[in-house]
N, C-alpha and C positions, 0 to 999 in steps of 0.2 A: 769493689776494686779501688785501690788507692790511686789517687791522682798525683803524678810527679811533675814538677815544673810549675811554671807560672801560667796564669791565664792571659794569653796574648791580648784579648780585648780589654782586660782590666789595665794591662800595662799601657796600651795605646790611649785609654781614657785618662790615666794619670799623666801621661805625656802631654795630652791636650790641655789638661788643667794647668800643668806647669807653664805651658806656653802662654796661656791666657793670663796667668799671674805675672809672667815676665812682661807682657804687653801692658798690663795695668801699672806695674812699677815704672816702666819707661814713660807711659803717659802722665803719671803723677809727677815724675821728675820734670818733664817738659812744662806741665802746667805751673808747677811751683816756680821754676826758673823764669817763666814768662811773667808771672805776677811780681816776682822780685824786681825784674827789669822795668816794669811799668808802675810800680807802686810809688805812692807819694810818701811812704814811710821814710823818715829822716832821723838822724841822730846816731849816737854811739851804738845803741842796741841794734839799730837797723844795719849799720856798717859791720858790726861784729857778726850778725847773722848772715849777711851776704858773704863775708869771708868764710865763715864756717860752712855755708851752703855748698861750696865747692867740694869739700871733703864729704859732706853728707851725700851729695849727688854721686860722687865717685863710688861710694859704698852701695848706693841703690843700683847703679849701673852694673857693678860687680855682682850683686845679688841676682840681677836679671840674667846676666851671662851664665851664672852657675845653674840657674833654673833651666835655661835653654840647653846647656850641656847635659844636664840630668835627663831632660826630656828626650834628647837625641839618643842617650844611652838606653832609655826605656824602649824607644822605637827599635833600636838594634836588638835588644833582648827579646822583644815581642816577635820580630821576624825570625830570629834564631830559634825561638821556641816553636813557632809554626813549622819551620823546616825540620826540626828534630822530631816533631809529633806527626809529620806527614807520613801516610802509609807508604810502604815500599821502600 
């Protein structure tokens, strides 16, 4: 018999992995920001990187948000698949 639709458990597992990745990205951004604030690194290169960091951080945050949104979508799809596959 052919199986139609997604496996809800796999969808939920992928959603969980995406949320873990989102948290890892957020944690990395926080750690890097903290190190830049407390670093003794001085000079033009240091200042250029600190200025550029704001853009890099924004991209990281945006990537994390996209992962979270995708995870939420996978959760919804898993629950919809379970409802559609329920007997009766």
